[in-house]
KEKE-3310 file (N, C-alpha, C; in steps of 0.2 Angstrom, whole numbers, plus 5000, padded with zeros to 4 digits):
npx = (4554:4554:4566:4578:4590:4603:4614:4628:4637:4652:4656:4667:4684:4688:4688:4695:4703:4712:4719:4725:4734:4730:4731:4727:4711:4698:4684:4669:4655:4660:4657:4662:4665:4665:4680:4686:4692:4686:4672:4673:4677:4666:4657:4662:4659:4644:4641:4641:4630:4613:4600:4585:4581:4587:4596:4602:4615:4613:4624:4635:4646:4640:4627:4627:4632:4622:4610:4613:4615:4602:4594:4600:4597:4584:4576:4570:4576:4580:4584:4592:4594:4598:4607:4619:4637:4645:4646:4660:4661:4671:4683:4680:4685:4698:4716:4721:4733:4737:4728:4732:4744:4740:4729:4731:4728:4714:4711:4716:4708:4696:4699:4701:4690:4677:4663:4662:4669:4668:4672:4676:4661:4656:4646:4639:4644:4634:4622:4624:4624:4611:4603:4607:4604:4590:4586:4591:4583:4570:4572:4574:4561:4552:4539:4539:4552:4565:4579:4592:4602:4613:4620:4633:4643:4659:4659:4645:4643:4651:4644:4631:4636:4641:4630:4622:4631:4631:4641:4650:4648:4659:4669:4669:4679:4687:4683:4687:4684:4687:4688:4674:4671:4661:4647:4638:4622:4610:4594:4582:4565:4552:4537:4534:4547:4565:4580:4597:4610:4628:4634:4645:4660:4671:4683:4679:4667)
npy = (4977:4983:4993:4999:5010:5008:5016:5012:5020:5021:5030:5044:5049:5050:5060:5055:5046:5054:5060:5049:5046:5037:5024:5007:5003:4996:5002:5002:5004:5016:5033:5043:5059:5064:5070:5085:5082:5070:5073:5080:5070:5062:5071:5073:5061:5061:5072:5067:5059:5054:5056:5052:5048:5046:5035:5031:5026:5028:5032:5046:5049:5045:5049:5063:5069:5063:5069:5082:5082:5078:5089:5099:5094:5093:5081:5065:5059:5045:5038:5024:5013:5000:5000:5002:5001:4985:4979:4980:4976:4975:4978:4989:5004:5003:5001:4990:4984:4985:4976:4964:4963:4961:4952:4941:4928:4928:4937:4931:4920:4927:4933:4922:4913:4920:4917:4909:4914:4929:4946:4950:4952:4957:4959:4945:4939:4933:4938:4952:4951:4947:4958:4968:4964:4961:4975:4980:4973:4978:4991:4990:4986:4996:5005:5018:5021:5027:5030:5028:5033:5025:5028:5022:5010:5002:4988:4986:4988:4978:4966:4968:4967:4955:4947:4950:4945:4932:4927:4917:4921:4922:4927:4940:4948:4949:4958:4974:4990:5005:5022:5032:5024:5019:5009:5003:4997:4989:4985:4974:4971:4959:4956:4949:4945:4949:4954:4958:4967:4970:4984:4993:4996:5004:5017:5034:5038)
npz = (4833:4849:4858:4870:4876:4889:4899:4908:4920:4929:4944:4945:4949:4966:4981:4992:4985:4979:4989:4995:4986:4976:4982:4983:4990:4999:4995:4999:5006:5011:5012:5002:4994:4976:4968:4961:4948:4946:4945:4933:4924:4923:4918:4905:4899:4900:4892:4879:4877:4875:4885:4894:4907:4924:4935:4951:4962:4980:4987:4990:4980:4968:4968:4970:4958:4949:4953:4951:4937:4932:4936:4928:4915:4916:4918:4925:4941:4949:4965:4970:4983:4982:4972:4978:4982:4985:5002:5012:5025:5039:5032:5025:5018:5021:5018:5005:5005:5019:5024:5018:5025:5038:5038:5029:5025:5025:5016:5005:5004:5001:4988:4980:4981:4981:4982:4992:5003:5012:5016:5033:5042:5031:5016:5008:4992:4984:4989:4986:4972:4970:4975:4966:4953:4954:4955:4943:4934:4938:4934:4920:4916:4918:4912:4908:4906:4895:4885:4897:4911:4922:4936:4945:4954:4953:4956:4955:4942:4936:4940:4934:4920:4920:4922:4910:4900:4903:4911:4924:4941:4948:4940:4939:4943:4932:4924:4919:4926:4925:4933:4929:4918:4905:4900:4887:4885:4875:4876:4871:4868:4867:4868:4884:4885:4887:4880:4882:4875:4875:4869:4870:4879:4890:4892:4894:4881)
capx = (4555:4556:4572:4580:4598:4605:4621:4631:4643:4655:4658:4674:4689:4685:4693:4700:4708:4717:4723:4728:4738:4727:4733:4721:4706:4691:4679:4662:4650:4663:4654:4667:4663:4669:4685:4684:4693:4681:4666:4675:4677:4659:4654:4664:4655:4637:4640:4641:4625:4606:4597:4579:4580:4593:4595:4609:4616:4612:4630:4636:4650:4636:4620:4628:4632:4616:4605:4614:4614:4595:4592:4603:4594:4576:4574:4569:4581:4578:4590:4591:4599:4600:4613:4625:4642:4645:4648:4666:4662:4677:4688:4678:4688:4705:4720:4721:4740:4736:4724:4737:4749:4737:4724:4733:4724:4707:4711:4717:4701:4691:4700:4701:4684:4672:4657:4662:4672:4667:4676:4673:4656:4654:4640:4640:4644:4628:4617:4626:4622:4604:4600:4609:4601:4583:4585:4592:4577:4565:4573:4573:4554:4548:4536:4541:4559:4568:4586:4593:4609:4614:4627:4634:4650:4663:4656:4638:4643:4653:4638:4626:4639:4642:4623:4621:4635:4630:4647:4650:4649:4666:4673:4668:4686:4691:4681:4690:4680:4691:4684:4670:4670:4654:4645:4631:4618:4604:4589:4576:4558:4548:4532:4537:4554:4570:4587:4601:4617:4633:4636:4651:4662:4677:4684:4674:4666)
capy = (4975:4989:4993:5005:5010:5010:5018:5011:5024:5021:5036:5046:5049:5052:5065:5051:5043:5059:5061:5043:5044:5031:5017:5003:5004:4993:5008:5000:5009:5022:5037:5048:5062:5065:5075:5089:5078:5064:5076:5082:5064:5060:5076:5072:5056:5062:5077:5064:5054:5057:5053:5054:5047:5044:5030:5032:5023:5033:5035:5053:5049:5044:5053:5071:5070:5061:5074:5088:5081:5078:5096:5102:5092:5093:5074:5062:5055:5040:5036:5017:5011:4993:5001:5004:4996:4979:4981:4976:4975:4977:4980:4995:5010:5001:4999:4983:4982:4984:4969:4959:4962:4959:4946:4938:4922:4930:4941:4926:4917:4931:4934:4915:4910:4925:4914:4905:4918:4936:4950:4950:4957:4960:4957:4940:4941:4931:4943:4958:4950:4947:4964:4972:4961:4963:4982:4981:4970:4982:4997:4989:4984:5001:5007:5025:5022:5027:5030:5029:5033:5022:5031:5017:5008:4997:4982:4985:4988:4971:4962:4968:4965:4947:4945:4951:4941:4925:4924:4915:4927:4922:4930:4948:4952:4949:4964:4980:4995:5011:5028:5035:5019:5018:5003:5005:4991:4989:4980:4972:4969:4955:4954:4948:4943:4954:4952:4963:4966:4975:4988:4997:4996:5006:5023:5039:5038)
capz = (4840:4853:4861:4874:4878:4896:4900:4915:4921:4936:4946:4943:4954:4973:4985:4996:4981:4977:4995:4997:4980:4972:4984:4983:4996:4999:4995:4997:5009:5013:5008:5000:4988:4970:4967:4955:4943:4945:4942:4926:4921:4922:4914:4899:4896:4899:4887:4873:4876:4875:4891:4897:4914:4928:4941:4954:4969:4985:4990:4987:4974:4963:4969:4969:4951:4946:4954:4947:4930:4931:4936:4922:4909:4917:4918:4932:4944:4954:4969:4972:4988:4980:4968:4982:4981:4990:5009:5013:5032:5043:5028:5021:5019:5023:5012:5004:5007:5026:5025:5016:5030:5044:5037:5023:5023:5024:5010:4999:5003:4997:4981:4977:4981:4984:4983:4999:5008:5012:5021:5040:5043:5025:5012:5003:4985:4981:4991:4982:4965:4970:4975:4961:4947:4955:4954:4936:4931:4939:4930:4912:4914:4919:4905:4907:4905:4888:4886:4904:4913:4928:4939:4949:4956:4949:4958:4953:4935:4934:4941:4928:4914:4920:4921:4903:4896:4906:4914:4931:4945:4951:4934:4938:4944:4926:4920:4921:4926:4928:4935:4923:4913:4902:4896:4883:4884:4871:4879:4866:4871:4863:4873:4890:4885:4885:4878:4882:4871:4876:4863:4871:4886:4890:4895:4891:4874)
cpx = (4557:4562:4574:4587:4598:4612:4623:4637:4645:4656:4665:4678:4686:4690:4698:4705:4714:4722:4727:4733:4736:4729:4726:4717:4700:4686:4672:4657:4653:4660:4658:4664:4668:4674:4683:4686:4688:4674:4667:4675:4670:4655:4656:4660:4648:4636:4639:4635:4618:4602:4590:4577:4587:4591:4602:4609:4615:4618:4632:4641:4646:4630:4621:4628:4626:4611:4606:4613:4607:4592:4594:4599:4586:4573:4574:4575:4579:4584:4588:4596:4602:4606:4619:4631:4642:4648:4654:4666:4667:4683:4686:4682:4696:4709:4721:4728:4740:4733:4729:4742:4746:4733:4725:4729:4717:4706:4712:4711:4696:4692:4700:4695:4679:4665:4656:4664:4670:4671:4672:4667:4653:4648:4643:4640:4637:4622:4618:4623:4614:4601:4601:4604:4593:4582:4586:4586:4571:4566:4571:4565:4550:4546:4538:4548:4561:4575:4588:4600:4609:4620:4628:4642:4653:4660:4649:4639:4646:4648:4633:4629:4639:4635:4621:4624:4635:4637:4646:4651:4656:4671:4672:4674:4690:4688:4684:4685:4683:4686:4681:4670:4662:4653:4638:4628:4611:4599:4583:4571:4554:4543:4535:4544:4559:4576:4591:4608:4621:4635:4643:4653:4669:4678:4679:4673:4666)
cpy = (4981:4988:4999:5004:5012:5011:5016:5015:5024:5028:5038:5046:5052:5056:5060:5047:5047:5060:5055:5041:5038:5024:5013:5002:5000:4999:5005:5005:5015:5027:5044:5052:5062:5070:5080:5086:5073:5067:5078:5076:5062:5065:5075:5066:5058:5068:5074:5059:5058:5053:5056:5053:5044:5040:5031:5028:5029:5036:5041:5053:5047:5049:5060:5072:5069:5066:5080:5088:5081:5085:5100:5100:5091:5086:5071:5059:5051:5037:5029:5015:5004:4994:5003:4999:4990:4982:4977:4975:4978:4980:4986:5001:5009:5000:4992:4980:4981:4977:4964:4958:4959:4953:4943:4932:4923:4933:4936:4922:4920:4932:4927:4912:4915:4923:4911:4909:4926:4940:4950:4955:4960:4957:4951:4942:4939:4936:4950:4957:4950:4953:4969:4970:4962:4970:4983:4978:4975:4988:4996:4988:4990:5004:5014:5026:5022:5026:5032:5029:5030:5024:5026:5016:5003:4990:4980:4984:4981:4966:4962:4966:4957:4944:4945:4946:4934:4922:4922:4921:4928:4925:4937:4951:4952:4955:4970:4986:5001:5017:5030:5030:5019:5012:5004:4998:4992:4983:4980:4969:4965:4952:4954:4947:4949:4951:4958:4962:4972:4978:4991:4996:4999:5013:5028:5039:5045)
cpz = (4844:4857:4865:4876:4885:4896:4907:4916:4928:4938:4945:4950:4961:4976:4989:4991:4979:4983:4997:4991:4977:4975:4985:4990:4994:5000:4994:5000:5011:5009:5006:4994:4982:4971:4961:4948:4941:4942:4935:4922:4919:4917:4906:4895:4895:4894:4880:4872:4877:4880:4893:4904:4917:4934:4944:4961:4974:4988:4986:4981:4968:4963:4968:4962:4947:4947:4951:4940:4928:4931:4930:4916:4910:4916:4925:4934:4949:4958:4972:4977:4986:4975:4971:4981:4986:4997:5011:5021:5035:5039:5024:5023:5021:5017:5011:5006:5015:5028:5023:5021:5036:5044:5030:5020:5022:5018:5004:4998:4999:4990:4977:4976:4985:4985:4990:5004:5007:5017:5028:5041:5037:5022:5008:4996:4982:4983:4987:4975:4965:4970:4969:4955:4948:4953:4946:4932:4932:4934:4922:4911:4915:4912:4903:4905:4897:4889:4893:4905:4920:4931:4945:4951:4952:4950:4955:4945:4932:4935:4936:4922:4914:4919:4913:4899:4898:4908:4921:4935:4948:4946:4934:4939:4937:4921:4923:4920:4929:4930:4928:4917:4911:4898:4893:4882:4880:4874:4874:4870:4866:4867:4880:4891:4884:4884:4878:4879:4873:4870:4864:4878:4886:4893:4892:4884:4871)
residu = (MET:LYS:SER:LYS:LEU:PHE:TYR:LEU:LEU:ARG:HIS:GLY:ARG:THR:GLU:ASP:SER:GLU:SER:LEU:GLN:ASP:LYS:PRO:VAL:PHE:ARG:GLY:ARG:THR:ASP:THR:PRO:LEU:SER:ARG:GLU:GLY:TRP:LYS:GLN:MET:GLN:GLN:VAL:THR:ASP:THR:ILE:ASP:ILE:GLN:GLN:VAL:PHE:SER:SER:SER:LEU:GLN:ARG:CYS:ALA:ALA:PHE:ALA:GLN:ASN:TYR:SER:VAL:GLN:LYS:ASN:ILE:PRO:CYS:SER:ILE:GLU:SER:ALA:LEU:GLN:GLU:ILE:ASP:PHE:GLY:GLN:TRP:ASP:GLY:ARG:PHE:ILE:ASP:ASP:ILE:GLN:GLN:ARG:GLU:ALA:GLN:ALA:LEU:HIS:ASN:PHE:TRP:SER:ASP:PRO:LEU:ARG:TYR:SER:PRO:PRO:GLY:GLY:GLU:ALA:LEU:THR:ASP:PHE:ASN:GLN:ARG:VAL:ILE:GLN:CYS:TRP:GLN:LYS:ILE:ILE:GLN:GLU:GLU:SER:VAL:GLN:ASN:SER:LEU:LEU:VAL:ILE:HIS:GLY:GLY:VAL:GLN:LYS:VAL:ILE:LEU:ALA:HIS:ILE:LEU:GLU:MET:PRO:LEU:THR:ALA:ILE:HIS:ASN:ILE:GLU:VAL:PRO:TYR:ALA:CYS:CYS:SER:ALA:ILE:GLN:VAL:TYR:TYR:ASN:GLY:ASP:GLU:THR:LYS:ALA:THR:LEU:LYS:GLN:HIS:GLY:PRO:PRO:VAL)
# end
């Protein structure tokens, strides 16, 4: 049976995370770059794996590293807007503590029932899940793809993992995805059928 390896790599620490002293922020579509430490975190992971193709979110905290890595390794890099982080709408880029103080009930609703409640003007979790999983399915079905690296966001990584593990979407907050967390997924091909297995998940390997 044929199989391929896919590595899901969350971006490293960002510049605004450092300047804000790692205070919790809804960093969705806010397009902040990697810090030097974040770049190093990702480099440490990618130095240990063998990759033939890269896929990346179009946001710069993912795309800048992915494009640089692909040039260094002389391998293809595909930028996928569908792999962007969820859009937090009016909460995007704001401190979670500030939202807690000003919009406590709305935040509580979102945390407790994210399928029913979204941030004001934000993307529904079901829509986010649909676009990410559609892109994931497209990537794993590409004939040319061999061992691949997906440079993505914490929320995107959680959605793909929940899909593979057949977890309810509401349980994605139970998956810890720190900066530069790497998940290794083996996808097996049997005719038109695919089966994905999580082989590793955690800090840099």
